[in-house]
Backbone as a ProteinNet text record, in pm:
[ID]
protein_1_A
[PRIMARY]
MKKTLAAVVLAVLLAPTAQAAGPADAFQAKCAACHGKDGKGQTAMAQKLGVKDLTVTKLSAADIGKVITNGKGKMTPFKGKLSDAEIGELSKFVAGGMK
[TERTIARY]
1959.8	1876.9	1764.5	1698.3	1590	1642.9	1762.9	1820.7	1853.9	1904.7	1938	1811.8	1708	1581.6	1524.4	1526.9	1476.1	1556.1	1686.6	1771.3	1739.9	1719.2	1687.6	1551.7	1453.1	1319.3	1324.2	1395	1407.2	1475.2	1581.5	1652.8	1562.2	1482.8	1391.6	1285.1	1229.9	1123.3	1171.8	1296.6	1349.8	1413.1	1425.6	1482.4	1391.8	1447.4	1364.1	1292.6	1162.7	1081.3	1116.9	1156.6	1186.1	1296.7	1384.3	1492.8	1445.7	1329.2	1278.4	1214.8	1292.7	1248.7	1150.6	1158.3	1069.5	1045.8	963.7	931.7	1051.9	1147.6	1267.3	1347.3	1357.6	1428.3	1351.8	1218.9	1136.7	1152.1	1156.1	1175	1308.2	1414	1545.5	1546.9	1478.1	1478.3	1389.7	1277.3	1177.6	1161.1	1196.8	1160.4	1280.3	1388.5	1501.1	1565.7	1557.4	1619.2	1561.2	1434	1370	1346.8	1312.5	1279.4	1399.6	1512.9	1631.4	1629.4	1746.7	1757.6	1684.4	1679.6	1613.4	1469.2	1423.9	1287.3	1261.5	1365.4	1347.6	1340.2	1368.5	1355.9	1455.9	1576.9	1677.2	1786.5	1769.2	1868.2	1843.8	1940.9	1926.7	1808	1793.7	1682.2	1549.5	1541.2	1417.6	1380.2	1478.5	1450.1	1405.8	1463.6	1420.9	1277.1	1239.6	1105.5	1003.8	1052.2	963.4	898.3	968.8	909.9	907.2	814.2	795	878.1	899.5	966.6	869	896.9	806.9	813.1	915.8	928.9	831.2	770.1	675.6	539.5	508.2	381.2	262.6	156.2	31.2	-68.6	-28	-115.6	-129.4	-246.3	-267.6	-200.1	-184.2	-126.4	-212.8	-345.1	-434.9	-413.3	-398.6	-375.4	-239.3	-140.4	-6.5	-13.1	-87.3	-104.2	-166.2	-262.1	-324.5	-222.6	-137.3	-35.2	65.1	108.2	202.5	138.1	14.3	-56.2	-77.8	-128.9	-172.4	-75.1	28.3	119.4	54.8	133.7	81.8	180.6	131.3	220.3	322.7	450	558.4	590.7	525.8	555.4	489.7	567.9	522.4	428.2	318.6	233.5	301.7	282.9	345.2	243.5	120.6	20.9	73.9	76.5	127.2	277.8	347	491.6	524.6	435.5	444.3	312.1	317.3	193.3	114.7	-12.4	-94.5	-34.6	19.3	80.9	204.8	287.2	406.8	368.8	266.9	220.6	168.2	94.8	43.7	154.8	255.8	369	446.7	469.6	543.1	466	335.2	250.6	259.9	251.8	262	400.4	503.1	640.3	655.4	605.2	615.2	528.6	405.6	314.8	370.2	448.7	508.1	638.3	665.7	787.5	911.8	894.2	1007.3	1073.1	993.1	1046.9	972.9
549	523.8	625.9	653.1	751.2	890	922.3	1053.6	1065.8	956.6	958.6	976	901.3	912.3	1052.8	1106.4	1241.2	1344.1	1326.6	1419.7	1413.8	1293.7	1278.9	1341.3	1312.1	1368.3	1519.9	1572.8	1717.2	1778.8	1717	1768.4	1770	1664.7	1657.3	1766.1	1783.6	1882.1	2025.2	2048.4	2184.5	2219	2120.7	2148.6	2247.9	2356.8	2459.2	2408.9	2429.7	2388.1	2469.1	2592.2	2678.2	2621	2541	2483.8	2369.5	2313.6	2201.2	2252.4	2254.6	2312	2221.8	2092.2	1998.3	1878.7	1783.9	1670.7	1584.6	1568.8	1489.9	1559.1	1691.1	1767.1	1762.9	1772.3	1765	1628.6	1523.3	1389.4	1380.6	1431.4	1426.3	1507.7	1621.2	1708.4	1657.3	1596.9	1563.2	1413.5	1329.7	1188.1	1092.2	1130.1	1038.9	995.3	1077.8	1040.2	910.1	886.5	763.4	661.5	708.1	616.9	581.2	645.5	622.6	712.1	743.9	834.4	781.1	647.4	587.2	545.5	563.6	530.1	383.1	302.1	157.5	111.8	200.4	165.9	62.6	65.5	-34.3	20.5	141.2	196.7	142.2	158.7	112.7	181.1	311.6	385.6	332.5	309.3	258.9	123.2	38.7	-94.1	-86.4	4	22.3	72.4	157.1	214	125.3	25.9	-63.9	0.3	92.8	159	65.6	91.8	11	66.2	-18.3	21.1	106.7	235.1	327.7	313.4	247.9	235.4	134	53.3	-48.3	-34.9	82.8	102.2	83.7	31.4	14.2	125	214.4	324.7	425.4	486.5	593	720.5	815.9	944.9	1012.1	996.4	1056.5	994	861.4	793.4	829.2	841.3	881.5	1023.8	1109.4	1247	1251.4	1164	1158.2	1117	1020.6	975.5	1087.9	1156	1266.9	1376.7	1407	1513.7	1479.2	1359.5	1322.6	1234.4	1183.8	1089.7	953.2	855.5	720.1	645.2	583.1	511.7	607.2	578.7	662	781.4	787.5	896.4	1026.4	1131.2	1264.5	1319.7	1382.9	1450.2	1576.9	1603.7	1721.9	1831.7	1817.5	1922.9	2048.3	2158.5	2282.9	2298.9	2190.5	2196.9	2199.1	2139.5	2143.8	2200.6	2274.7	2328.6	2215.1	2239.8	2140.6	2106.5	2206.6	2183.9	2095.2	2120.9	2039	1894.8	1878.3	1743.6	1673.4	1744.4	1686.7	1641.6	1726.4	1691.3	1573.9	1575.4	1468.1	1336.5	1342.7	1223.6	1161	1244.2	1194.8	1136.3	1198.2	1151.1	1010.6	991.6	861	758.1	795.7	703.7	663.5	751.3	724.2	647	587	505.2	586.4	705.5	792.9	851.7	871.9	928.8	1055.8
2101.8	1986.8	1979.8	2093.2	2093.1	2060.4	2111.3	2082.1	1934	1873.6	1731.4	1648.4	1681.7	1609.2	1622.6	1742.5	1765.3	1685.3	1678.2	1603.9	1454.7	1401.9	1259.4	1228.6	1311.2	1290.5	1297.8	1395.6	1410.3	1288.2	1240.4	1123.3	1000.5	983.4	869.6	879.3	997.4	1014.4	1001.9	1036.2	1030.4	896.2	806.5	674.9	602.9	552	489.1	364.9	360	246.3	121.5	138.2	23.7	-64.2	-8.3	-86.9	-175.1	-147.3	-223.6	-352.5	-461	-587	-660.5	-641.6	-707.9	-618.7	-666.6	-581.3	-544.4	-634.5	-601.2	-491.4	-500.3	-396.5	-264.6	-273	-151.8	-85.9	-166.6	-111.8	-37.7	-99.9	-35.6	93.4	93.9	211.3	323.8	289.8	391.5	417.5	323.2	332.8	338.2	274.1	257.6	388.8	491.5	619.4	672.8	648.7	697.8	586.5	467.4	358.1	271.2	293.1	210.6	88.4	37.2	-78.2	-200.4	-214.3	-329.6	-300.6	-176.1	-138.6	-112.9	-118.7	-103.9	41.1	134.5	275.1	322.5	266.6	302.8	393.5	443.5	535.5	675.5	761.7	900.5	967.5	945	1004.3	951.8	821.7	761.3	818.8	836.3	890.4	1035.9	1113.2	1252.7	1260.5	1164.9	1164.5	1091.8	1018.5	945.4	823.8	757.9	641.2	521.4	432.1	312.3	196.4	96.2	-27.2	-107.3	-118.2	-188	-339.7	-390.8	-536.2	-593.7	-508.6	-556.1	-487.3	-438.3	-368.1	-461.7	-407.8	-483	-448.2	-358.3	-319.2	-433	-442.3	-540.3	-490.5	-581.2	-542	-435.5	-446	-346.9	-209	-205	-77.1	-18.8	-104.7	-59.1	-3.4	-70.5	-23	115.8	142.1	274.9	380.5	346.6	441.4	466.8	361.8	378.7	464.7	436.8	509.2	655.5	681.8	816.4	893.4	825.6	889.2	900.6	942.6	961	1048.7	1152.6	1242.9	1302.4	1279	1332.4	1242.6	1125.3	1031.8	1077.3	1077.1	1113.5	1007	1044.9	946	894.2	767.1	707.1	677.1	726.2	711	780	707.7	762.9	746.6	716.2	694.4	545.1	466.7	320.7	270.4	161	103.5	37.9	10.5	-58.6	-195.1	-263.1	-393.9	-381	-280.5	-258.9	-225.2	-142.8	-108.3	-233	-316.3	-441.1	-533.8	-552.2	-638.6	-581.6	-452.4	-386.1	-395.3	-380.8	-391	-529.2	-632.2	-770	-796.8	-741.5	-758.2	-698.1	-577.9	-512.4	-584.8	-618.5	-689.2	-825.2	-885.3	-1016.4	-1007.7	-895.9	-882	-854.8	-798.2	-762.5	-886.1	-989.5	-1113.8	-1148.5
[MASK]
+++++++++++++++++++++++++++++++++++++++++++++++++++++++++++++++++++++++++++++++++++++++++++++++++++

């Protein structure tokens, strides 16, 4: 289990940022492994990690940006891995219900 989790985290962190053309693509490249492709957190990995359903979050885009930047709990921080602009776009995408 630890090896599987480590492999997933490593794969997410090593996914090239340049391929993420927009926030939906960035979500799929950086977030979907743990949060699920739809952001609902209903995958086996999401349930093991205790992630929340991002489609119904009450957090503001600014608060989501802080979590993406600094990480939270088991979530890896993406400061230095995503640009400030990418974090901003991704935050708005999640705050907007993944649309």
